[in-house]
N, C-alpha and C positions, 0 to 999 in steps of 0.2 A: 437415622433414617426418618424422614418426615412421614407422619401418619396421614394417609389419605382421608379426607372428610367423608363421612358416611353418605351413601346415596339413599335418599328417602323415596319410598314407593307410594305414589299417590294415584288413586283412582278418581276419575271424573265421570259423572253420569248426568246426562241431560238430553235435550231433544236434538241430538247430533246425528249426522248422516246426510247432510246436503239438502234437507228440505227447506231450510230457511236461512238466508244470509245473515240475519240478525243473530240467530243462535250460533252460527259458525263464527261470527265476530266475537261473541262471548267466549267461546272455547279458545279461540286464538289468543285472546287477551289473557285469559286465566293461565294458559300454558306459558306465555311470554313472561308474565309476572313471577310465576313459580321458578322458571329457569333462571331468571335474573337474580333470584334470592338465594337459591340452594341448588346443590346437585340432586336432581330428581329423576326417577324413572316414572314415566307417566303412562297410565293405562286409561284408555277412553272406552266407556261402555256406550255403544252406538247402535243406531238402527241399520247402518250400512257400512260395513267394514271397508270395502274398496273406496268408497267416497271419502271416508275419514282419513284413510292412508294417503290418498291423493291430495286432499286439501291441507293435511297437517302431517307432512313427512317427518317432522321432529318428534312425533309421538312414538313411544317405544313399543306399546302393546295395544291391540284393538280387540275388543270383545263384542261379538254380535248378540247383545243382551236380549233383544226381542225374540230371538229364535231359540234361546237356551232355556231349559227347565231350571228350576230352583237349585237342584243338586249339582247341575253342570256349572252354575255360576259360582258356587261356594269356593272352589279353589282359587278363583281369580280375586275374590274378596278377602280370603284369609291371608293372603300374602302382603296385604297393604299396610302401610303405616298411617294412612289417612284416607277416608272416603269422603269425597266432595259431591254433594247433590246440588246441581245447578251449573250455571245460573239459568235465568229465563223464567218465564211464567209457566211452570210445570205442575203446580199444585192446583188443579181444577177438577171438577166432579168426575169427568170421564176418564182421566188418566192419573190421578193422584196415586191410586193403588199400584199402577204399573211402575211408577218411579220410586215408590217407597219400599218395594220388595227388596231391593239391594241394600237399602238403608237398614231394614230389619235384619238382614243377614249379617251386616257388619256389626250391628249392635249386639247380636247374639254371640258374636265372637270377640267382643271387647275391642273392636277396631274403632278408633276415634272417628266421629262423623261431624261434619259441619254442612249447613246449607250456605251456598255461596251467592249472596245477593239475588235471591229468588223473588219471583212474583207469586201472587196467589189469587185465585178466584177465576170464575165463580165457584163458590163452595156452598151449594144449596141443599144437597142431599144429606140426610143424617148420617149415612154410611161413610161418605167422604169426610164429613166433619169429624166424626169419631176417630177415623183412621189417622187423619192429620194431627188431631189433638193428642192421641196416644203416642204416635211415633215422635213428633217434634218435642214432646216433653222429655224424651230420653236422649236426644242427641247432645253433643258437647256444646255446640254453639249454633245459634240460629241468626243468620243475617238475611235481610231483605233489601230490595233495591229502592223501595219508596215507602213513605209513611202509610199510604193506603193499604199496603200488604200487611204491615204490622197491625193495623187496626182490624183488618179482617181476621187475621189469625187470633188476635185477642178475642174477637167476637165469637169464634167457634170454640173457644175454651182453652187455648194454649196459654198456660199460666207459667211463664218463665220470661227471662230477659230476651227481648227481640231487638237486635241491633240494626238500625237503618244505615246502610252504606250507600252504594250506588252501582249502577249497571257496569259490569266490566268493559262493555263496548266503548265507554268513554275514554278508554286507554288505547283503543285501536289506532294503529299507524297506517297512513295511506301507502298503497303500492302502485307502481307505475302501470298505466294502461299500455297495451301493446300498440306499436305505431299504427296509425290509421284506424284505431278502434271506432271512433265516431263516424268516420266515413263509411265503414262497413255496416254501420247501423242505418245508413242513409241520412245522417245528420250533417249539417254544415257547421263546422266549428266557428265560423265567422258570424253566424246568426245567434240571436238571443234564444237561449234554451231554458225552459221551465220544466222541472221534474214534478211528477205526481205519483203517489203510491195509493194502492187500494188495500182493502182487507176483506177477505171473504167471510161470510157467516160460518159458524161452526160451533163445536162444543166449547171452545175457549172464548167464543164471542157470539153467544146465541141470540142476542137482542138486536143484531144489525138487520136493518131492512135494506136488502141489496138494491131493490128498484129505486128506493128513495135516494140512496147515496150515489148510485150510478147517475141519476139525473142531476144531483148536486154537483158532482165533479164535472159532468159534461157541460153544464151551464158555466161553471167556473173556467173550464178550459176555453170555451168559446170567448168568454169575456177577456181572458188574458191574451188570446190570439189577436183580438181586435184592439184592446187597450194598450198592450205592450209590444205589439208586432213581434210576437214570440212564437216559436215552435214548441209544442208540448210533447214531453217524453214520459210515457207511462212506464214505471219501474216495477217489475214483478219481483218482490223480495222472496217469494216462494215459487220460483219458476217451475218446479216439478209438481206443484199442486194445482190450485185453481186460480192463482193470481193472474196468469196469462189470459185466461178466459174472461175474468172480470175486467182486466185492462181493455180488452177488445170490446166488451159490453159498454164501457164508458165511451169509447170512441164512436161506437155505433149510434149513440144518442147525440153526438155533436153535430152542429151545423157546419163547422169548419173542420171536418174530419181529415181533410187532406193535409192539415197542418199538425197532425198528431201521429205519433208512432209508438209502438211497444218495443222495448229492448228485446233483442233476440239472442245476443251473444251470451256466452258463459263467463261469469266473473266470480272471483273469490271476494271475500268481504273487504279486503284492503283495496282491491281494484274498484269495487263499487263505491267505496268511500272516496276514492279519487274522482270517479265519474260524477258523483253528486257535487263535488267541488267545481265542476264545470257549469253548473246550473246558476242562472242569475237569480232564481227564486224557486221555492218548493212549496207544494201543497200536498199534505200527506195524512194518511191514517196510521200506518204502521210505525210503531215506536222506534225501531232501529233506523228506518229511513229518516225520521226526524232527528235522531241522535247523530246520524251521519251529516245531516245538514248543519246541525249546531257545531260539530267538530270542524267543518270546513268553512264556517262563517257564512253559510248560505242563508239569507233570510227566509223565513218560512211561515206558513199558516197551517195549523193542524185541525183535523176533525177528530176530537177526542171521543172515541167510542167506548173507552174503558178507563178504569181507575189508574191503570199504569200510565196511560198517555196523559191523563189529568195530573198525575204526580210529576211526570216529566215537565209539563208546562208550568206547574207551580215552582219547580226548581229553577226553570228558565226565566221565571217572572214574566211569562207570556199569558195574556188573558184571552181565553176563547171559550165560548159556551159549549156544553156537551153536544154530541152529534144530534141527539133527538130534539134539541132546541134550535137547530140551525135550518133555515130555508135558503133558497138560492140567493135571494136579495141580501140576507144577512151575511152569507159567506162572501159574496162579491164585495160587500162593503168592507169586511175585514181585510180581504186581499188588497183592495184599493188603498186602504189606510196604511197597511204594513208595507206596501210597495212604495208609497210616498215617503215612508220613514225607514226605508230598508237599510240605509247607511247607519242610522242610529240603532236600528234593531240589531244589525250584525255586531256593532260595538258592544251593545248590552249583553249579547250572548257571550262574547269573548271575556267579559268581566266575570260572569258567573261560572264559566267552565272550570277554572282552576280549583275551586272549592269542591265541585263534583268529582273531579279527577282525584283529588286528595281523598275523598270518601271512598272512591273505587279502589284506591291502593290500600286502604285500611282492611279490606276484606282479605287481601293476600297476606297482610301482616298477621292477621288472626290465624290463617292457615299455617304460616311459618311457625308461629308460637306453638300451635298444637303439635306440629311435627317435632319441634325441639323438646317439648315437654315429654312426649312419648319416648324419644331417644334417651333423655336423661333418666326417666323412670326405668327403662330397660337396662341402662348402664348400672344404675344403683342396684337393681335386682341381681345383675350378673356379679357384682362385687360382693354382695351379701351371700350369694349361693354359687360360688365358682364351679362347683361340681356339676351344675346344671347347664353350663355354657355349651351351646351347640345342640341342645336337645330340642 
């Protein structure tokens, strides 16, 4: 009789629950990679149970981690073979402690823990720095998605190997849009469409001047309407938060506002990836909007407001000054230059993507190794102490 392979129990904790399409792309990619490699039972620790169940029906268990006390979460952590923190930019001053609570619970119970291609920063408060330093020094493996995150963690005192892999969203696959999706948005598929994304200020991006960037994007949008005879589509990557409001604020400052629209429909990450593929060009702030453009071969210009976007541009070999050094004229000059070279730009992106996707797969390979090592250790213990089996 053939012995069935073991089912590994994996918990994944990050900024999940439908707030951000980039985070959902990360989760979708992590799940797909794990399921491709091993038989796994997946538990997601989420902000919104119903949203996660609806977006990721392949998930086995869903835990409303933000509403449960420490002791209520313990049973869900104890049953795991691996606890994954990430991915995404979740280690920053305001929320590092929230995400590291479950990591500490797993460590206290000798559950293997890895960080999965996370981002980090800003980490300016001594309290957050100390917590990150102490907790990450104890986990089994630390992987980050860009070199800037490794540098920051080293600066706050994390003295251990930190492996740079890549964002799991680089492995996302497009999903078909519903028939007539563009028409329902009031868009003409026969016209040239240019996508734009915004990024609201907040605890994860405290240095953004929203009035400045609204004016920048409005000027750029007017230029592209005139120069390229294009319609501009503002894409809210966090539709349940403030992105929609900031998208409308950009349009309100445009002279050719009648040629711009804000997406209103609900899309999952794979569908949004497909939609970005319909754009002739993209101008964006949010990291995953830019990753989606790269995956679809859509030429783009970025407004790098943070080190994670700068790291992405470095990987893409795209030159763009940081947001605070860009004025309207400089941004329009970059757009004009990249538009003229858009075919070469798209080809250059396609050349560097395979290496990034290989790095993204390496994170999953590490997770698989940790699971197999734990299984081998447990098997060896069972053979050495057969009387304890099942206890």
